[in-house]
N, C-alpha and C positions, 0 to 999 in steps of 0.2 A: 519234248517235255523238259521243263527247266530243271537243271541240276540242283540238288540240295547242297548246302555249304560243305557238308562232310565229303560229298563227292568231288566238289571243286578242289578240295584240299589234297586229294589223293595223288596227283602228279608230283606235287612238291614233296609229299611224304615218301613216295617211292624213290624220288631223287635223293632224299636224305638217307634213306635206307641203303641204297646202292653206294653212295659216297662213303657211308660208314663201313660197308664191306671193304671198299678199296683202301680206306685209311687203316683199318685193322690189318688187312693183308700186307700193306706196306710196312707196318710196324713189325709184323711177324717176319717178313722177308729181311729187313735190315737188322733185326735182332738175332738172325741166324736160324730162322725157322722157315726156310723157303718152301718146304713141302706142305706145311700147315697153311701157309699163305695161298698156295695153289688150291688146296682142298677147300678153303673158305670161299674163294672166288668161284670154284665149281659149284658149290652149294648155292651161290647167289644167281647162277645162270637162269634157273627156273623163273626167277622174278622178272626177267626180261620179257617173258611171254604175257605179262599182265597188260591189258589194253591202256591203262593209265600211265604207263612208263613212257616218257618222252623219248624222241629219237636222240636228242642230245645226251640224255643219261645213258641210253643204250650204247651209243658210240663211245662215250668216255669209258664206260665199264668194259666194253670189249677191247679197247686199246690197252687198258690196264691188265686185263686177263691175258691178252696176247703177249704182253711183255714178260709176264711170269712164265708162260709157256716157252718163250724164247730162252729164259734163264734155265729152264729144264734141259733144253738142248745144249746150252752152254756148259752146264755142269755134268750132264750125263750122256751127252751125244745122242739124245732121243731124236726121233724124226721131227723135222721142222714144219712139216706140212700143216699140222693143225694150227700152229702159231700163225703161219702166214694166212691161212683161211680166215681165222678170227680177226687178224689185223686188217685184212682187206675188207671184211664186212664192216668193221669199225670205220674205216676210211670211206666206204661207200655211204654209210649213214651220215657221216660228217660232211661229205660233199653235198648230199641231198639237202641238208639244212644250211649249207654254206657257213659252217663254223670255222673260221680261219685258224684258231688255235688248235683245234682237234685235227684239222687237215694237216697242219704242219707237224704235229706230233705223230700222226699216222705215217707220213713220209719217212720220218727218222726211224720209227719203230720197225717198219717194213724193211728198210735198208739194213738195219742192224740184224734183223732175223736172218736175212740172206747172208750177211757177213759171217755170223756165228756158224751157220751150217757149212759154209764154204771153208771157214777156218778149221773146223773139225775135220773136214774131208781133205783139206789142202787142195781144193779145186774150185772152179767157178770163175766168173768174170768180174773182177773188182770194179771195172768201169760201171757196171750196173749199180753197185752200192754207191759209187761216187755220185751218180746222177740223183739218187734218192736223197742222199745227205746234203747235196748242194741245194736241191729244191727245198728241203726242210730248213736249211740255214737261211736262205733268202726270205722265206716266209716268216721265220722267227725274228729276223732282223726288222722286218716290216712291223711286227707286233711288239718290238722292243722286249722280247722274252730273253732276258740275259742268261738265265739258267739253261734254257733251250739252246741258245746260241753257243754256249760253252760246250754243251753235249754234242751238237752237230759238228763243231770244229774238231772236237776230239775224235769223233767217228770218221771225219775226213782224214785225220792224221793216221788212224788205223788203216784206212784204205790206201793212202799213198805209201805207207810203210810196206804194205803187201806188194804194191807196184814197184818197190825198190826205189822210190823217189824220196830218199832220206831227208834231204834238205827241206822239201815241202812238208814232209811229215813233222819234222822238228818245228817248223813255223806254225803249223796247225796246233800241235801240242802246246806250244808256248802261248799262243793266243787263247786257247781254251783255258790254260792255267791262269793267265792274268785275269780273265773275266770271272772265273770261278773264285779266285782269291778276293777280288773286289766285291763280289756278291755274297761271300761267305758260304759258298756251296762246297762243302767238305768232300762229298763223294766224287763230284766232277773234278775237283782239284787233285784228289788222291790218284785218280786214274791217269790224269795227264802227267803228274809227277812220276808215276811208276813207269810209264812208257818213255819219258825223257831219260829216266834212269837206265832202262834197257838199251837205249841208243848209246849212252855213254859207256855202258858195260861192253857192248860189242866193239866199240872203238878202243877199248883198253883203258879208258879213263875211270879207273875203279874208285878213286876217292870221290870224284864228282858223282859217279853212279850211286855210291853208298849214301851220299848226302840226299840225293833225290829220293831214293827208295826208302830211306829212313823217315823223311818228311811224309812220304806217301803212307807209310805204316802208321805214323801218328795221326794223320787225318782219317785213315780207315778206322782207327779206334774210336774216333768221334762219330763217324758216319754210320757205323754199324758193324756187326760181327761177320756178315756174310762174305765180305771180301778179305777178311783178316788172314785166312789160311794162305791165300795167294800172296798177300803182302809180306808175310813172314818168310815164305819160301824165297821170294825175290831177294830179301835182305840176307837170308842164309846163304844163297848161292854166291853173292858178291863177297861176303865174309870168307867163304871157303876159298874163293879165287885169290883173295888177298892173304891167305894163310892163317886167318883167324878161326881156327878149327873149333875152339870152345864156344865162341860167339855164334858160329854157324850152327853148331849142335843145339844151342839154346833156342835159337829162332826156329830151327827145323822141328824140334820137339813140340814147340807151341803150335806150329802149323799142323803137325800130325794130329795132335790132340783135338784141335778145332775142326779139322777136316773129318775126323771120325765122329765127333759130337754132332756137327751140323749135317753130316752125311752128304758131302759133296764129292762125288767120285773123282772128278778131274783134279780137284785140290789134293785128294788123297794120293792119287797117282804121282803128282808133282812132289809132294812131301816125301813119299817113300823113295822116289828116285833120288831126291836130294840127300836123304839119309844114307842111301846106298853109296853115293859119291863121298860123303863124309867118312863113312866106314872104310871106304877104299883108300882115302887119304891117310887114315890112321892105321893102314895095313891090317884091318880086321876084315879079311877077305870073305870069310864064311858069312859074317853078318851082312856084308855088302851084298853078297849073292842072295841072301834071304829077302832083303828089302827090294832088290831089283826084281826078283821073281814074284813077290807079292804085288808089286806095282804092275808088272806085266800081266798077271792074271786078271787084275781089275780092268786094265786097258783092253784086254782081249774080251772080257765079259761085255763091255759096252762098245766094242768094235771101234776103238779109237786107234786107227792104224798108225798114225804118225808117232804116237807115244809108244806103241808096240815096237816100231822100227828103232826108235831111239833106245829103248830099254834092251832090246835084243843086241844092239851094238855094244851097250855097256856090259852086258853079260859076256859077250864074245871077248871084249878087251880084258875082262876080269879073268877069263879062262887062259888067255895068252900070258898074262902076268904070273899065273900060278904054275905055268909049265917050266 
């Protein structure tokens, strides 16, 4: 039976609908409403069951949804299994229709999901992530996907950092930054700058670290609110290390307010921990204890063990100085 014109239009209309879901969810996410973004995408899942939805649109939507599930793990230490299942399904569909862009995106997204879970647990084989990111990078280079190239280079930097290959990590971050700056990709540039700043901070080059981290903060303000709590904490920590207690306090206060407003548990843990360190530097030991204990309680609630260990150590040191 010949299809009516209105029936022939349905695949395109469903594609437009799903893309609208994705675009709104991305706007929600970047504006500091990650949980609304996730809820919106979840409400759109039922649309995928409609027979007129193309495999391309299904694959693209699933990859977007999987990335938001990965962010949930990144922010709350939630289980990563659902994210990986969704991303693998998206990759399977993309492979079936031989869509090179979606396949490349899937390799990168799956690698990052595994990286996030391993980073939270402080375990896992970084070489596995490296293979995924390298595959994504090669495919994105073939496609001349500059934003994607920057993203995959940054993720390779994260991986080599974990492998303690600091020079390689620095090279990857630098390449990612250069491409992001050339293309005007604020979010990708801010992440690369932040991690270059962390490297300088570890080496004791605090002035250079502050420059990188301040630039990262400025770009985060352009890219969206969701990364701002982390950006402010990073700047606060360097200011504190440099003895700029007032500036550290200002940035930490902003980080704390944003983390509470956006409701990002990991950012809240970091901000409270930094506030505890600031109070400790000001010899306000009871206030420091209160912040450390609040941060520890949140870390315990989401089973973020490495944060619990760090905060437990801070509390022990505080007890020693009070004796």
